[in-house]
C-alpha positions as CSV (number, residue, x, y, z in Angstrom):
1,X,155.0,69.6,189.0
2,X,152.2,67.1,188.7
3,X,148.9,68.9,188.1
4,X,146.8,65.8,187.3
5,X,143.6,65.3,189.2
6,X,143.4,62.8,192.0
7,X,141.7,59.5,190.9
8,X,138.0,59.2,191.7
9,X,136.7,55.9,192.8
10,X,133.6,54.7,190.9
11,X,131.0,52.9,192.9
12,X,130.5,49.3,192.0
13,X,126.8,49.3,193.1
14,X,124.0,51.7,194.1
15,X,121.2,51.5,196.5
16,X,118.0,51.6,194.4
17,X,115.8,52.9,197.2
18,X,118.0,55.9,198.0
19,X,118.4,56.7,194.2
20,X,114.7,56.7,193.5
21,X,113.9,58.6,196.7
22,X,116.2,61.4,195.7
23,X,114.4,61.8,192.3
24,X,110.8,61.4,193.4
25,X,109.6,64.8,192.2
26,X,111.0,64.4,188.7
27,X,109.4,61.0,188.3
28,X,106.1,62.2,189.4
29,X,106.1,65.0,186.8
30,X,107.0,62.6,184.1
31,X,104.2,60.2,185.0
32,X,101.7,63.0,185.2
33,X,102.6,64.1,181.6
34,X,102.4,60.5,180.2
35,X,99.0,59.7,181.9
36,X,97.3,63.0,180.7
37,X,93.9,62.2,179.3
38,X,93.5,65.6,177.6
39,X,96.3,64.9,175.1
40,X,96.0,62.8,171.9
41,X,96.8,59.1,172.3
42,X,100.5,58.7,172.3
43,X,101.3,62.4,172.8
44,X,103.4,63.4,175.7
45,X,104.0,67.1,175.0
46,X,102.2,69.6,177.2
47,X,103.7,73.0,176.2
48,X,103.2,75.0,172.9
49,X,102.9,72.7,169.9
50,X,102.9,73.1,166.1
51,X,100.0,72.4,164.0
52,X,101.4,69.0,162.9
53,X,101.9,68.0,166.5
54,X,98.1,68.4,167.1
55,X,97.4,65.5,164.7
56,X,97.6,61.8,165.6
57,X,100.8,60.2,164.5
58,X,99.2,58.1,161.8
59,X,98.0,61.3,160.1
60,X,101.3,63.1,160.1
61,X,103.3,63.5,156.8
62,X,106.7,64.7,155.9
63,X,107.2,68.4,155.0
64,X,104.0,69.4,156.8
65,X,105.8,72.4,158.2
66,X,106.3,73.8,154.7
67,X,103.4,72.6,152.6
68,X,99.9,73.3,153.9
69,X,98.3,71.0,151.3
70,X,99.6,68.0,153.4
71,X,97.2,68.9,156.2
72,X,93.5,67.7,156.3
73,X,91.2,70.2,154.7
74,X,89.6,71.0,158.0
75,X,92.9,72.2,159.5
76,X,94.5,74.0,156.5
77,X,93.1,77.4,157.5
78,X,94.5,77.0,161.0
79,X,97.8,75.5,159.8
80,X,98.5,78.2,157.2
81,X,99.4,80.7,160.0
82,X,101.6,78.2,161.9
83,X,104.0,77.1,159.1
84,X,107.6,77.3,160.1
85,X,108.9,78.8,156.9
86,X,107.0,80.8,154.3
87,X,108.9,80.1,151.1
88,X,108.0,81.6,147.7
89,X,105.3,79.9,145.9
90,X,106.1,77.5,143.1
91,X,106.6,79.1,139.7
92,X,103.5,78.7,137.6
93,X,103.6,76.6,134.5
94,X,104.7,78.1,131.2
95,X,101.2,78.0,129.8
96,X,100.0,80.1,132.8
97,X,102.9,82.5,132.6
98,X,102.2,83.3,128.9
99,X,98.6,84.2,129.4
100,X,98.0,87.8,128.4
101,X,96.6,88.9,131.8
102,X,99.4,87.3,133.8
103,X,102.1,88.7,131.5
104,X,100.8,92.2,131.9
105,X,100.7,91.8,135.7
106,X,104.2,90.4,136.0
107,X,105.9,92.5,133.4
108,X,103.8,95.7,133.7
109,X,104.1,98.7,131.5
110,X,105.8,100.8,134.3
111,X,107.8,98.2,136.1
112,X,109.8,96.6,133.4
113,X,113.6,97.4,133.6
114,X,114.3,96.1,130.1
115,X,112.0,98.5,128.3
116,X,108.5,99.7,129.0
117,X,105.8,97.6,127.4
118,X,103.1,99.1,125.2
119,X,99.5,98.0,125.4
120,X,99.9,95.9,122.2
121,X,103.2,94.3,123.3
122,X,101.9,90.8,123.8
123,X,100.2,90.8,120.4
124,X,103.4,92.1,118.7
125,X,105.7,89.8,120.6
126,X,104.1,86.7,118.9
127,X,104.5,88.2,115.4
128,X,107.3,90.7,115.4
129,X,110.9,91.0,116.4
130,X,111.0,93.3,119.5
131,X,113.8,95.7,120.2
132,X,114.6,98.2,123.0
133,X,114.4,101.7,121.6
134,X,114.1,105.0,123.5
135,X,113.3,103.2,126.7
136,X,110.4,101.2,125.2
137,X,110.0,97.7,123.7
138,X,109.0,98.4,120.1
139,X,108.1,96.1,117.3
140,X,110.9,96.3,114.6
141,X,110.0,93.9,111.8
142,X,107.5,91.1,111.1
143,X,108.5,87.4,111.0
144,X,106.4,87.0,107.9
145,X,108.7,89.0,105.6
146,X,106.0,91.3,104.5
147,X,108.2,94.3,103.7
148,X,106.9,94.9,100.1
149,X,103.4,94.1,101.2
150,X,103.4,96.8,103.8
151,X,104.6,99.5,101.3
152,X,102.0,98.3,98.8
153,X,99.2,98.5,101.4
154,X,100.3,101.9,102.6
155,X,99.6,103.2,99.0
156,X,96.5,101.1,98.2
157,X,94.9,99.7,101.3
158,X,95.6,100.5,105.0
159,X,98.5,100.0,107.4
160,X,98.6,100.6,111.2
161,X,101.5,101.4,113.5
162,X,101.6,101.7,117.2
163,X,103.0,105.1,118.2
164,X,102.0,104.9,121.9
165,X,105.6,105.6,122.9
166,X,105.0,109.2,122.1
167,X,104.7,111.4,125.2
168,X,101.8,113.7,125.9
169,X,102.7,116.9,127.7
170,X,99.8,119.1,128.9
171,X,100.4,122.8,129.6
172,X,97.7,124.6,131.7
173,X,97.8,128.3,132.2
174,X,96.2,131.5,131.0
175,X,96.9,131.9,127.2
176,X,98.8,128.6,127.2
177,X,99.4,128.6,123.4
178,X,101.4,131.9,123.6
179,X,103.7,130.4,126.2
180,X,104.9,127.9,123.7
181,X,105.8,130.5,121.0
182,X,109.4,131.1,122.4
183,X,110.2,127.5,121.7
184,X,108.6,127.4,118.2
185,X,109.8,129.1,115.0
186,X,107.1,130.3,112.8
187,X,109.2,130.2,109.7
188,X,109.9,126.5,110.2
189,X,106.3,125.3,110.1
190,X,103.7,125.1,107.3
191,X,100.1,126.2,107.4
192,X,98.7,127.5,110.6
193,X,95.9,125.7,112.4
194,X,92.3,126.8,112.8
195,X,90.5,126.3,116.0
196,X,91.5,123.0,117.7
197,X,93.4,121.6,114.8
198,X,96.7,119.8,115.5
199,X,99.8,121.3,113.9
200,X,103.5,120.3,113.8
201,X,106.1,122.7,115.3
202,X,109.9,122.7,115.2
203,X,111.1,123.2,118.8
204,X,114.3,125.3,119.6
205,X,115.9,126.4,122.8
206,X,114.8,130.0,123.4
207,X,117.4,132.5,122.2
208,X,119.6,130.0,120.4
209,X,118.0,129.8,116.9
210,X,119.3,128.6,114.4
211,X,121.2,126.4,116.9
212,X,119.7,124.6,119.9
213,X,117.3,122.4,117.9
214,X,115.2,120.1,120.1
215,X,113.0,118.2,117.7
216,X,109.5,118.2,116.1
217,X,106.3,118.2,118.2
218,X,102.6,118.3,117.5
219,X,100.5,120.9,119.2
220,X,96.7,120.9,119.8
221,X,95.2,124.0,121.5
222,X,91.8,123.7,123.2
223,X,89.2,126.3,123.6
224,X,90.1,126.6,127.3
225,X,93.5,127.3,128.8
226,X,95.2,124.0,127.7
227,X,97.7,123.0,125.1
228,X,98.5,119.3,124.5
229,X,102.0,118.6,123.1
230,X,102.9,115.2,121.6
231,X,106.7,114.8,121.5
232,X,109.1,112.0,120.7
233,X,110.6,110.2,123.8
234,X,114.2,110.8,122.6
235,X,113.7,114.6,122.8
236,X,111.4,114.7,125.9
237,X,114.3,115.2,128.4
238,X,115.8,118.1,126.4
239,X,112.5,119.8,126.0
240,X,111.5,119.5,129.7
241,X,114.9,120.7,130.8
242,X,114.7,123.8,128.6
243,X,111.0,124.5,129.4
244,X,111.4,124.2,133.2
245,X,114.5,126.4,133.1
246,X,112.8,129.0,131.0
247,X,109.7,129.3,133.2
248,X,111.3,128.4,136.6
249,X,109.1,125.3,137.2
250,X,109.6,123.0,140.1
251,X,108.7,119.3,140.1
252,X,106.2,117.8,142.6
253,X,107.2,114.4,143.9
254,X,103.9,113.1,145.2
255,X,101.7,113.0,142.1
256,X,100.3,110.5,139.7
257,X,101.9,112.1,136.7
258,X,105.3,113.9,136.4
259,X,104.0,117.4,137.4
260,X,105.9,120.7,137.2
261,X,104.4,123.8,138.7
262,X,104.9,127.5,139.4
263,X,102.5,130.2,140.5
264,X,100.9,130.5,137.1
265,X,101.6,127.4,135.1
266,X,101.1,123.6,135.5
267,X,102.8,121.1,133.2
268,X,101.9,117.3,133.4
269,X,103.7,114.5,131.6
270,X,101.6,111.5,130.7
271,X,103.3,108.6,128.9
272,X,101.2,105.6,130.1
273,X,97.5,106.4,130.1
274,X,97.0,107.3,126.5
275,X,97.7,105.3,123.3
276,X,98.2,106.7,119.8
277,X,97.8,104.6,116.6
278,X,98.7,105.8,113.1
279,X,96.7,104.5,110.2
280,X,98.0,105.3,106.7
281,X,96.6,104.5,103.3
282,X,93.6,105.6,101.3
283,X,91.2,103.2,103.1
284,X,92.2,104.0,106.6
285,X,88.9,105.8,107.6
286,X,86.7,103.3,105.9
287,X,88.5,100.4,107.8
288,X,88.0,102.3,111.0
289,X,84.4,102.9,110.3
290,X,83.8,99.2,109.8
291,X,85.6,98.4,113.1
292,X,83.6,100.6,115.5
293,X,80.1,101.2,116.7
294,X,79.1,104.9,117.1
295,X,77.0,105.8,120.2
296,X,74.0,108.0,119.6
297,X,74.8,111.2,121.5
298,X,73.7,114.7,120.8
299,X,77.0,116.2,122.0
300,X,79.0,114.0,119.5
301,X,76.5,114.1,116.6
302,X,78.3,116.7,114.6
303,X,81.6,114.8,114.9
304,X,79.9,111.6,113.9
305,X,78.4,113.2,110.8
306,X,81.7,114.6,109.7
307,X,83.4,111.3,110.2
308,X,80.9,109.3,108.2
309,X,80.9,112.0,105.5
310,X,84.7,111.9,104.8
311,X,85.3,108.2,105.6
312,X,85.6,107.4,101.9
313,X,87.1,110.8,100.7
314,X,90.0,111.3,103.2
315,X,92.5,112.9,100.8
316,X,90.1,115.1,98.9
317,X,87.8,116.7,101.4
318,X,89.8,117.0,104.6
319,X,92.4,119.4,106.0
320,X,95.7,118.5,107.5
321,X,95.4,118.5,111.3
322,X,91.6,118.4,111.5
323,X,90.3,116.9,114.8
324,X,87.2,114.8,115.2
325,X,85.7,113.7,118.5
326,X,83.8,110.4,118.5
327,X,82.0,108.3,121.2
328,X,82.1,104.6,120.5
329,X,81.0,101.3,122.0
330,X,83.4,98.7,123.3
331,X,85.5,97.6,120.2
332,X,85.1,93.9,121.2
333,X,81.4,94.1,120.1
334,X,82.6,94.0,116.5
335,X,85.1,91.2,116.8
336,X,82.9,88.3,115.7
337,X,81.0,90.1,113.0
338,X,81.4,88.5,109.5
339,X,80.1,91.7,107.8
340,X,81.1,95.3,108.5
341,X,79.0,97.4,110.9
342,X,76.3,99.3,109.0
343,X,76.2,103.1,109.4
344,X,74.0,105.7,108.0
345,X,75.2,107.6,104.9
346,X,76.0,111.3,105.2
347,X,76.8,113.4,102.2
348,X,79.5,116.1,102.3
349,X,78.2,119.6,101.6
350,X,80.3,122.5,100.6
351,X,78.5,124.8,103.0
352,X,79.4,122.6,106.0
353,X,81.4,124.6,108.6
354,X,84.3,122.8,110.1
355,X,83.9,124.6,113.4
356,X,80.5,122.9,113.8
357,X,82.0,119.4,113.7
358,X,84.3,119.9,116.7
359,X,82.0,117.9,119.0
360,X,82.6,117.7,122.7
361,X,86.3,117.4,123.8
362,X,85.4,115.2,126.7
363,X,88.3,113.0,125.8
364,X,90.7,115.3,127.6
365,X,88.6,115.1,130.8
366,X,90.4,112.5,132.8
367,X,87.4,111.8,135.1
368,X,85.3,110.8,132.0
369,X,88.0,108.5,130.7
370,X,88.4,106.9,134.2
371,X,84.6,106.4,134.4
372,X,84.7,104.5,131.1
373,X,87.6,102.3,132.3
374,X,85.7,101.4,135.5
375,X,82.7,100.3,133.5
376,X,84.8,98.1,131.2
377,X,83.5,94.5,131.2
378,X,86.2,91.9,131.9
379,X,87.2,89.5,129.1
380,X,85.7,86.5,130.9
381,X,82.4,88.2,131.5
382,X,82.2,89.6,128.0
383,X,82.9,86.3,126.3
384,X,80.4,84.5,128.6
385,X,77.6,87.0,127.7
386,X,78.6,87.1,124.0
387,X,78.3,83.3,123.7
388,X,74.9,83.2,125.4
389,X,73.2,85.7,123.0
390,X,72.2,85.0,119.5
391,X,73.5,88.3,118.1
392,X,76.2,88.6,120.6
393,X,76.9,91.6,122.8
394,X,76.1,94.8,120.9
395,X,76.4,97.4,123.7
396,X,78.0,97.7,127.1
397,X,78.0,100.2,129.9
398,X,81.3,101.6,128.9
399,X,81.1,104.5,126.3
400,X,84.6,105.3,125.1
401,X,85.6,108.8,123.8
402,X,88.3,108.8,121.1
403,X,90.0,111.5,119.0
404,X,90.7,111.3,115.3
405,X,93.4,113.5,113.8
406,X,93.6,113.7,110.0
407,X,97.1,113.6,108.5
408,X,96.9,115.0,104.9
409,X,100.4,116.3,104.2
410,X,100.7,115.2,100.6
411,X,102.8,112.1,101.5
412,X,101.2,109.0,100.0
413,X,102.9,106.4,102.3
414,X,102.3,108.4,105.5
415,X,99.0,110.2,105.0
416,X,96.1,108.9,107.0
417,X,94.7,109.4,110.5
418,X,95.9,109.2,114.1
419,X,93.7,107.7,116.8
420,X,93.9,108.7,120.5
421,X,92.3,106.3,122.9
422,X,92.5,105.3,126.6
423,X,95.2,102.7,127.2
424,X,92.9,99.9,128.7
425,X,90.8,100.0,125.4
426,X,93.7,100.3,123.0
427,X,94.4,96.5,122.7
428,X,90.7,95.9,121.9
429,X,90.6,98.5,119.2
430,X,93.9,97.1,117.7
431,X,92.5,93.6,117.5
432,X,89.2,94.9,115.9
433,X,91.2,96.7,113.2
434,X,93.3,93.6,112.6
435,X,90.1,91.5,112.0
436,X,89.1,94.0,109.3
437,X,92.2,93.4,107.2
438,X,94.4,96.3,108.4
439,X,98.1,95.3,108.1
440,X,100.4,95.9,111.1
441,X,103.9,97.2,110.6
442,X,107.0,97.9,112.7
443,X,109.7,100.5,113.1
444,X,111.7,99.3,110.0
445,X,108.6,99.6,107.8
446,X,107.9,103.2,109.2
447,X,111.5,104.1,108.4
448,X,111.2,102.7,104.9
449,X,107.9,104.6,104.4
450,X,109.6,107.9,105.2
451,X,112.3,107.1,102.7
452,X,109.8,106.2,100.0
453,X,108.0,109.5,100.8
454,X,111.4,111.3,100.5
455,X,111.2,112.9,104.0
456,X,113.5,112.8,107.0
457,X,112.7,110.5,109.9
458,X,113.3,111.9,113.4
459,X,115.6,111.2,115.2
460,X,117.5,108.6,113.1
461,X,118.0,111.1,110.2
462,X,118.7,114.2,112.4
463,X,122.3,115.4,112.9
464,X,121.8,118.5,115.0
465,X,119.6,117.7,118.1
466,X,120.8,115.7,121.1
467,X,118.5,112.8,120.2
468,X,120.0,112.7,116.7
469,X,123.6,112.8,118.0
470,X,122.8,110.0,120.5
471,X,121.4,107.8,117.8
472,X,124.5,108.4,115.6
473,X,126.8,107.5,118.5
474,X,124.9,104.3,119.1
475,X,125.1,103.3,115.5
476,X,128.8,104.2,115.3
477,X,129.5,102.0,118.3
478,X,127.6,99.1,116.8
479,X,129.3,99.4,113.4
480,X,132.8,99.8,115.0
481,X,132.3,96.7,117.2
482,X,131.2,94.7,114.2
483,X,134.1,95.9,112.1
484,X,136.7,95.1,114.8
485,X,135.2,91.7,115.3
486,X,136.2,90.6,111.8
487,X,139.6,89.1,110.9
488,X,142.2,91.5,109.6
489,X,142.2,90.1,106.1
490,X,138.4,90.4,106.0
491,X,138.1,94.0,107.0
492,X,137.3,96.7,104.5
493,X,140.3,99.0,103.9
494,X,138.4,102.2,104.1
495,X,141.4,104.6,103.8
496,X,144.1,102.8,101.9
497,X,141.7,101.4,99.2
498,X,138.6,103.6,99.2
499,X,139.8,107.0,100.6
500,X,137.0,107.2,103.2
501,X,138.1,109.3,106.1
502,X,135.0,108.7,108.4
503,X,133.2,105.5,107.4
504,X,130.9,105.3,110.5
505,X,130.1,109.0,111.3
506,X,129.2,112.3,109.5
507,X,131.5,114.9,111.1
508,X,129.5,117.8,109.6
509,X,131.2,120.3,111.8
510,X,134.6,119.5,110.3
511,X,133.2,119.5,106.8
512,X,131.6,122.9,107.2
513,X,134.8,124.3,108.6
514,X,136.8,123.0,105.6
515,X,134.4,124.6,103.1
516,X,134.6,127.9,105.0
517,X,138.4,127.9,105.0
518,X,138.6,127.5,101.2
519,X,142.2,126.3,101.2
520,X,143.7,122.9,100.5
521,X,146.1,122.9,103.5
522,X,145.6,121.3,106.9
523,X,142.7,122.5,108.9
524,X,144.6,122.5,112.2
525,X,144.6,125.8,113.9
526,X,141.4,127.1,112.3
527,X,138.4,127.7,114.5
528,X,135.8,124.9,114.0
529,X,132.4,126.1,112.8
530,X,129.3,124.4,114.3
531,X,126.9,123.0,111.7
532,X,123.2,123.5,111.8
533,X,120.4,122.4,109.5
534,X,118.3,124.9,107.7
535,X,114.6,124.5,108.4
536,X,113.3,127.9,107.2
537,X,110.8,126.8,104.5
538,X,111.0,130.1,102.6
539,X,114.7,130.0,102.4
540,X,114.6,126.4,101.3
541,X,112.3,127.4,98.5
542,X,114.7,130.1,97.4
543,X,117.6,127.7,97.3
544,X,115.6,125.3,95.2
545,X,114.8,128.0,92.7
546,X,118.5,128.8,92.6
547,X,119.4,125.2,91.7
548,X,116.8,125.4,88.9
549,X,118.6,128.5,87.5
550,X,115.9,131.0,88.4
551,X,117.9,133.0,90.8
552,X,121.4,134.0,91.8
553,X,123.3,132.1,94.4
554,X,123.3,134.1,97.7
555,X,125.9,133.8,100.4
556,X,124.4,131.8,103.3
557,X,125.5,131.4,106.9
558,X,128.8,129.6,107.2
559,X,127.6,126.6,109.2
560,X,124.3,126.0,107.3
561,X,123.4,122.5,106.1
562,X,120.7,122.0,103.5
563,X,118.5,118.9,103.5
564,X,118.3,117.3,100.1
565,X,116.9,114.2,98.4
566,X,118.8,112.4,95.7
567,X,117.3,110.4,92.8
568,X,119.6,108.0,91.0
569,X,118.9,107.9,87.2
570,X,121.5,105.2,86.5
571,X,122.9,102.3,88.4
572,X,123.6,102.4,92.1
573,X,122.0,101.5,95.5
574,X,122.7,104.3,98.0
575,X,123.4,103.5,101.6
576,X,123.7,105.3,104.9
577,X,127.0,107.3,105.4
578,X,127.4,107.7,101.6
579,X,129.4,110.7,100.3
580,X,127.9,113.4,98.1
581,X,130.6,114.9,95.8
582,X,131.0,117.5,93.1
583,X,131.3,116.1,89.5
584,X,134.1,117.2,87.2
585,X,133.7,118.5,83.7
586,X,134.7,115.0,82.3
587,X,132.1,113.4,84.5
588,X,129.3,115.7,83.1
589,X,130.4,114.9,79.6
590,X,130.5,111.2,80.2
591,X,127.1,111.3,81.9
592,X,125.5,113.0,78.9
593,X,127.0,110.4,76.6
594,X,126.4,107.3,78.7
595,X,124.6,107.6,82.1
596,X,125.6,104.1,83.1
597,X,129.3,104.7,82.9
598,X,131.1,103.9,86.1
599,X,133.7,106.2,87.6
600,X,136.2,104.5,89.9
601,X,137.9,106.0,93.0
602,X,141.7,105.4,92.9
603,X,143.5,104.6,96.1
604,X,145.3,107.6,97.7
605,X,148.7,105.8,97.7
606,X,148.6,104.8,94.0
607,X,151.3,106.5,91.9
608,X,150.9,107.7,88.3
609,X,154.6,107.4,87.4
610,X,156.1,105.1,84.8
611,X,157.6,102.7,87.3
612,X,154.6,100.4,86.9
613,X,155.1,100.3,83.2
614,X,158.7,99.3,83.0
615,X,158.3,95.6,84.2
616,X,155.7,95.2,81.5
617,X,158.2,96.3,78.9
618,X,160.8,93.9,80.2
619,X,158.3,91.0,80.1
620,X,157.4,91.8,76.5
621,X,161.1,91.7,75.5
622,X,161.7,88.3,77.3
623,X,158.8,86.6,75.7
624,X,160.3,86.4,72.1
625,X,163.7,85.2,73.5
626,X,162.0,82.2,75.1
627,X,160.3,81.4,71.8
628,X,163.7,81.5,70.0
629,X,165.3,79.0,72.4
630,X,162.4,76.7,72.2
631,X,163.5,73.1,71.1
632,X,167.2,73.4,72.3
633,X,168.6,71.7,75.4
634,X,171.1,73.5,77.5
635,X,174.5,71.8,78.0
636,X,175.3,73.5,81.3
637,X,175.1,71.1,84.2
638,X,174.5,73.8,86.8
639,X,171.4,75.0,85.0
640,X,169.4,71.9,85.7
641,X,170.6,71.2,89.2
642,X,168.2,71.6,92.2
643,X,168.9,71.2,95.9
644,X,167.4,68.0,97.3
645,X,166.7,67.2,100.9
646,X,168.6,64.2,102.2
647,X,165.6,62.9,104.0
648,X,163.9,62.3,100.7
649,X,166.8,60.0,99.7
650,X,167.2,58.1,103.0
651,X,163.7,57.1,104.2
652,X,165.2,55.2,107.2
653,X,166.0,58.5,108.9
654,X,162.3,59.2,109.3
655,X,161.9,55.9,111.3
656,X,164.5,57.1,113.8
657,X,162.3,60.0,114.9
658,X,161.3,59.6,118.5
659,X,159.0,61.6,120.8
660,X,161.8,64.1,121.6
661,X,162.5,65.1,118.0
662,X,158.7,65.4,117.3
663,X,158.3,67.6,120.4
664,X,161.3,69.8,119.3
665,X,159.8,70.2,115.8
666,X,156.4,71.2,117.2
667,X,158.0,73.7,119.6
668,X,160.1,75.1,116.8
669,X,157.0,75.6,114.7
670,X,155.2,77.3,117.6
671,X,158.1,79.7,118.1
672,X,158.1,80.5,114.3
673,X,154.3,81.1,114.4
674,X,154.6,83.4,117.4
675,X,157.4,85.3,115.8
676,X,155.5,85.6,112.5
677,X,152.4,86.8,114.3
678,X,154.4,89.3,116.3
679,X,156.0,90.7,113.1
680,X,152.6,90.9,111.4
681,X,151.1,92.7,114.4
682,X,153.9,95.2,114.4
683,X,153.6,95.7,110.7
684,X,149.8,96.3,110.9
685,X,150.4,98.6,113.8
686,X,152.9,100.6,111.8
687,X,150.6,100.7,108.8
688,X,147.7,101.9,111.0
689,X,149.8,104.7,112.4
690,X,150.8,105.8,108.9
691,X,147.2,105.7,107.8
692,X,146.1,107.7,110.8
693,X,148.9,110.3,110.1
694,X,147.7,110.5,106.5
695,X,144.1,111.0,107.5
696,X,145.0,113.8,109.9
697,X,147.0,115.6,107.3
698,X,144.3,115.5,104.6
699,X,141.3,117.7,104.8
700,X,137.9,116.1,105.0
701,X,136.7,118.0,102.0
702,X,139.6,116.7,99.8
703,X,139.9,113.2,101.3
704,X,138.3,111.6,98.2
705,X,139.1,112.0,94.5
706,X,136.2,114.4,94.1
707,X,135.4,117.2,96.6
708,X,132.9,116.1,99.3
709,X,130.0,118.5,99.9
710,X,127.7,116.3,102.1
711,X,126.8,112.9,103.4
712,X,123.8,110.6,103.1
713,X,121.7,109.9,106.3
714,X,119.4,107.3,104.6
715,X,119.3,105.5,101.3
716,X,117.9,102.4,99.6
717,X,116.6,101.0,96.4
718,X,113.0,102.4,96.1
719,X,110.5,99.6,95.8
720,X,107.8,101.9,94.4
721,X,109.9,104.0,92.0
722,X,112.4,101.3,90.9
723,X,115.6,103.4,91.3
724,X,117.9,104.4,94.1
725,X,116.6,107.0,96.5
726,X,118.4,108.8,99.3
727,X,118.2,111.8,101.7
728,X,121.1,113.7,103.2
729,X,122.6,117.1,103.9
730,X,125.0,119.3,101.9
731,X,127.0,122.4,102.8
732,X,125.4,125.7,101.8
733,X,128.9,127.0,101.0
734,X,129.1,124.6,98.1
735,X,125.9,125.6,96.3
736,X,127.8,127.8,93.8
737,X,129.8,124.8,92.7
738,X,126.8,122.6,91.8
739,X,124.3,125.2,90.7
740,X,125.4,125.0,87.0
741,X,125.7,121.2,86.8
742,X,122.7,120.4,84.7
743,X,121.6,117.3,83.0
744,X,118.1,117.5,81.4
745,X,117.4,120.7,83.4
746,X,118.2,119.0,86.7
747,X,121.2,119.5,89.0
748,X,123.6,116.6,89.1
749,X,126.0,115.4,91.8
750,X,128.1,112.3,92.3
751,X,127.4,109.8,95.1
752,X,129.6,107.1,96.4
753,X,128.9,104.6,99.3
754,X,131.5,104.3,102.1
755,X,132.1,100.6,101.1
756,X,132.3,101.2,97.3
757,X,134.8,102.7,94.9
758,X,132.3,103.6,92.2
759,X,130.7,107.0,91.8
760,X,127.1,107.2,90.6
761,X,125.3,110.3,89.2
762,X,122.1,111.4,90.9
763,X,119.7,114.4,90.7
764,X,119.6,116.6,93.8
765,X,116.5,118.4,95.0
766,X,116.0,120.5,98.2
767,X,113.7,119.0,100.8
768,X,111.1,121.7,101.3
769,X,108.8,119.9,103.8
770,X,109.2,120.2,107.6
771,X,110.2,117.2,109.7
772,X,107.1,115.4,111.1
773,X,106.4,112.9,113.8
């Protein structure tokens, strides 16, 4: 069936009159639009028009719909609201992006996802290597390699560290200090505070002592119903969880701070609005005195007098935890001074009462701090006025309250003063101290200062709290990844060559269980004992007297770990994860004769039978026979025959090689290589399985040649003392084995690093000081 359309005949001509008459209305509208005098010359559009269409054609430019700068200045304000597309602005130049103000606005303290910035981050980022730690960006080490200089200044001059990552928790309720007692153990802290002094407490989960350790915290109780707690950020979550669960607190969502409340108590968490600096060294207060201007105020007069009196005598006339309240001018007023600010001299009198120097604690009043921040002069305005005056700006409208906390714990590299200041003024005070010759240090320097002072550093040296276990897990993952990234022939054979069962972890729970069992068999089937560190200062003193031979060894709790410090009196450089072992009688005799003698760990698979000696005897018998036959020529033809490849004789065969034979040889070599690699992989896999089986069968305590009683958590060559220094933990069940190992009236143990086969002797002493932050 044909479905095509019928053909249509096209007209060959049209009648013009009829065609125009039918379209008269359309032509009239078109002529009316063209001849409109109200439009711009050459414009024919009558309806809604864009901003660019309102301009004459000779003033129009490309991309006018996207860039308002292409419009005349008189029309830019009108055209800005008529752009077709509102794209993002062009990225500023690198110079503009790296300005301090712009950097703080773009990567603010609370909005950064790669780590919260401290107030001194921009200053540190230009001079220090920054790392992400505990949710903050913290300065780790200086680019100038000033490691020894920092330790030297901490003992002779002044060193400053930014500890603003500490969190301030404020508890408000009737008798707030007593509400914290269930979390603090009185036997684990030193001297008690007087008045508003700050003291360090060891926090535990209520009802779980000696287990359930949270971490150290610093308390300051005010005259009112407030207690301010400074805690490490790694243990903040565990403490808040235990505190809210104990007092049934509920979190309020719409609040400036993290706020927890119930009918009687209010707990606020502030980690952004306060900065905390730590100055250590004998000249810390004198450097601070030269960097600030005190404001004459009757309410702060007693605090100012006390500060000026002890500024040169910090370690001899101050008490640990003493709090001083000061009111100072803007720290920028001392930046351009060539000489130090002059203050009046105040003499220390013995009859001065410390309670009279408390001053006014207006620092903890948030409204007063906010008022000072509002009156702060901008940098542009300050520098403009400072340059227009002969003596510069000496005083501003902002009067800043600060708090000084004396740290006099008997630790040379750590003693000094803590400074509390509002966050907007912290950068100004930091720069002012830098211009007075105070040396800045990072996290690595602080860790080394704790080791030089022979104290534990929280949380890296802690093995019981959640924060300590997390730091250990992170380090274990890093070391394992680095170890597995090496070639197989470059990896350290920890078990087959060094007899190290756990090279990247402590496993104190298993070690304590092995010492409680007391047998040499396998530990499978026995209930595992949970380890805990002893922090009772009185009990630690008794254990130290026992090691000196002034008391009998008492039976302690089965899971107790004792913190100790070790001093090497011979060779040796201790490292983290080192093993503390019991010396044998032969070791003690050799140490008394020669303290530098090295004791080597033999591999666990080495045999002591005579099979290794027989080949040596055969070789000794064959040597003289060869000497007897020397000078004679053998007449046997087969003795001098060697197989020779025919290709060496007929060189023409090599010329006949073509591409096919070369390809076959290459493929044959590849197959042989794959086969060899497969065999080597299976061999290594079999060896690893055998080593794993051996490790599981051997007890942790007897895994080395000498019995293991503990592990090192930190160690290094002491820069100030000139010998190896380390801190670690030992099992309390092994005290009776080392109490009689004396060398020059000191207890001796053997220490071996996890990557070494040499044992080194060291003196062991119990750490009797509480962990501080």
